[in-house]
C-alpha positions in Angstrom: 74.8 92.6 99.4 77.6 93.2 101.9 80.3 92.4 99.3 78.9 95.1 97.0 79.4 97.6 99.8 83.1 96.6 100.2 83.6 96.8 96.4 82.2 100.3 96.4 84.5 101.2 99.3 87.5 99.9 97.4 86.4 101.9 94.3 87.1 105.1 96.3 90.8 104.1 96.1 91.0 102.1 92.8 88.1 100.5 90.9 88.3 96.7 90.7 88.0 94.6 87.6 85.5 91.7 87.5 88.2 89.1 88.1 89.4 91.0 91.2 85.8 91.3 92.4 85.3 87.6 92.0 88.6 86.8 93.8 87.5 89.0 96.7 84.1 87.3 96.9 85.9 83.9 97.1 88.2 85.0 99.9 85.9 86.7 102.4 83.7 85.3 105.1 80.5 87.1 106.1 79.5 87.0 109.7 76.7 88.3 111.9 77.9 89.5 115.3 75.7 90.0 118.3 76.0 93.1 120.6 78.7 92.5 123.2 80.2 89.6 121.2 84.0 89.5 120.8 85.8 89.0 117.5 89.1 89.2 119.4 90.0 88.7 123.0 93.2 89.3 124.9 95.7 86.4 124.5 94.1 85.2 121.3 95.7 85.7 117.9 94.0 88.2 115.6 93.0 86.0 112.7 91.1 88.5 110.5 91.0 91.9 109.1 87.4 92.9 109.6 85.4 95.2 107.4 82.3 96.6 109.1 79.2 96.4 106.8 76.8 97.5 109.5 77.1 98.0 113.3 79.9 99.3 115.5 82.9 97.9 117.3 85.4 99.1 119.9 89.0 97.9 120.3 90.4 98.3 123.7 92.9 97.2 126.3 92.4 96.5 130.0 94.8 97.8 132.6 95.9 96.1 135.8 93.0 97.7 137.7 90.4 96.3 135.2 89.7 99.7 133.5 89.1 99.7 129.8 91.0 102.0 127.5 89.4 102.4 124.1 91.9 102.6 121.2 89.7 102.6 118.2 86.1 102.5 117.1 84.9 101.1 113.7 81.5 101.6 112.2 80.2 101.2 108.7 82.8 101.1 105.9 85.8 100.9 108.3 88.3 98.2 109.0 89.3 96.9 112.5 92.1 94.5 113.5 95.0 94.2 115.9 97.5 94.6 113.1 100.4 93.5 115.2 98.9 90.2 116.2 97.4 89.7 112.7 100.8 89.9 111.0 103.0 88.4 113.7 100.8 85.5 114.7 101.4 86.5 118.4 98.8 86.8 121.1 97.0 90.0 121.3 96.8 92.3 124.3 93.5 93.8 123.0 89.8 93.1 122.7 87.5 93.8 119.8 83.9 93.8 120.9 80.6 94.7 119.1 78.9 97.7 120.5 75.9 97.0 118.3 74.6 94.0 116.4 76.8 93.9 113.3 77.5 92.4 109.9 81.1 92.1 108.9 83.3 90.7 106.2 86.5 89.0 107.3 89.7 88.0 105.5 92.5 85.9 107.0 96.2 86.3 106.5 96.6 83.6 103.8 93.8 85.0 101.7 95.0 88.5 102.1 98.5 87.6 101.0 97.0 85.7 98.1 95.2 88.8 96.9 98.4 90.9 97.4 100.5 88.6 95.3 98.0 87.8 92.6 96.2 91.2 92.3 98.6 94.0 93.2 95.8 96.5 93.4 94.8 95.1 96.8 98.3 95.6 98.1 98.1 99.3 97.1 94.6 99.7 98.6 95.5 98.1 101.9 98.8 100.1 102.1 96.9 103.4 101.7 94.3 102.2 104.3 97.2 101.3 106.7 98.9 104.6 106.0 95.7 106.6 106.8 95.3 104.7 110.1 98.9 105.4 111.0 98.4 109.1 110.4 95.2 109.0 112.5 97.2 107.3 115.3 100.0 109.8 115.1 97.5 112.7 115.4 95.8 111.0 118.3 99.1 110.5 120.2 100.0 114.1 119.7 96.5 115.2 120.9 96.8 113.0 124.0 100.0 114.7 125.0 99.3 118.2 124.0 95.6 118.9 124.0 93.0 119.7 126.6 90.2 117.3 127.4 87.8 119.6 125.6 90.0 119.7 122.5 90.3 115.9 122.5 86.5 115.7 122.7 86.1 118.1 119.8 88.5 116.1 117.8 86.6 112.9 118.6 83.4 114.6 117.3 85.2 115.6 114.1 86.7 112.1 113.6 83.6 110.2 114.5 80.6 112.6 113.8 78.0 109.8 113.4 79.2 107.8 116.5 78.7 110.5 119.2 75.0 109.8 119.3 75.5 106.0 119.1 78.0 105.6 121.9 77.5 105.9 125.6 79.5 108.6 127.3 81.5 106.0 129.1 83.0 104.7 125.8 83.8 108.2 124.5 85.4 109.2 127.8 87.6 106.1 127.8 88.7 106.9 124.2 89.7 110.5 125.1 91.2 109.5 128.4 88.9 111.2 130.9 86.2 110.1 133.4 82.6 110.0 132.2 81.7 112.6 134.9 84.3 115.0 133.4 82.9 114.4 129.9 79.4 115.2 131.1 80.8 118.5 132.5 82.4 119.3 129.1 79.2 118.5 127.3 77.2 120.8 129.7 79.7 123.7 129.2 79.7 123.2 125.4 75.9 123.1 125.3 75.8 126.6 127.0 78.1 128.1 124.4 
């Protein structure tokens, strides 16, 4: 059951009591998402925190030239959302799209706030998740301004070891800020080492 996977995920932080597990079950929506289906598009409000049970998503923005810039990937046992849009209720500038057929669990702001207020454990768990994502973002910004393309690629492989074989090079190149052709060159050089 997808909910059992989420409960096991939360147990890594703090084990849930039966009442908390039941509250969680009552406040989540399970969805099946097709490949290339969006769960968020630019100018829409992000209405859900999404937990990936199976599959893979990318979150990206599109520049004025129509080029995609990947910001985040989320595969099994990871969360994805435009946190700014989710909490402010303002239109997003981002897209969240399924790279693979996926199963997700989603929670909306009202149900999340309910869990925070009535079961403080969830507030602590989500705070730690957000803090970890913030640390990840800080590290990524620092890498983008101070690392070579090869170093950024190696960091991607460390951060997403299981995704490298699941993603096309165009997606990885967009994430690390280089062209797919240059990524192919990096891969060829690394293969010779």
